[in-house]
Structure formats: structure tokens, C-alpha cells
N, C-alpha and C positions, 0 to 999 in steps of 0.2 A: 337210675335205681334207687330204691327207698326199700324200706323193711316192712314187713306185712306188718300190718295193727293187730293182726289177732296172733301168731309169731313172731315177737320182733328179732330172733335169729332168724330169719330168712328173708332175704332178699328177694325184693318184687318187682317187677316193672309194669303191673299193673293197677290204675289209680281210678276208682268211683268216683266221679265229680261231681257228684250228688252229693253223695255224702263226706266227702273229702277225707276218705278211707284209703291205704293199699292194702291189697289182698295178695298172698299166693297161690300157688295154682290151687293147695290143697282146697283152701277156703274160697275160689271164686266162683262165687255165688251171686245171683241179683239180689239185691236186699228186697228191693218192690219191684216184681215182676207183673203186679196188676196194678201200678199205679204209675200213671204219664207220666216220661221224664224228658226235659228237653234236649237231655245229651243222649238220650238213648240211641238216636242215628249213626252215632261215632265211637257208643261206649262198645268196647272188647270185652267186658265182662256181660253185657246181654245177651251178643253175640255165642259168647261161649256158654253160656247158661241154658240159652237156648239149643244150642246143636247139642248140647249134651243132652239135654230134656229129649230131643226128635230120634237121638240114637238109643237111649234105654225105652224109647216104643217100639223100634222096630225089632 
């Protein structure tokens, strides 16, 4: 566990490997959704952002 970069009072397990930041569930969003990221295939943040976007379109 680590602390969210934006909300240091919150614990989180979501890390953006590209930007080396930790994000809580409230902050969970890909920072570069349209730019290639070599970590994307294993990035929980990218998949969660994509899922949330698809759910909002439904």
C-alpha cells in the first residue's frame, strides 16, 4: 500500500508505472489515454478508465 499522490491521506494500491504516481479510486484515470504507453497491457488504471468510459456510454 502507498498514499495517493493527489490525496496523501488516502491509502491506495493503484500505481501508474509510466508517471510513477499512486492514485486512489477517486483519482483513478489514465493521464495519457491517447498516447502509447508500454505499460498499458498490464495497467489496472488504463483498464479501469476504459471500463468506466464504456459504462458511461451505455
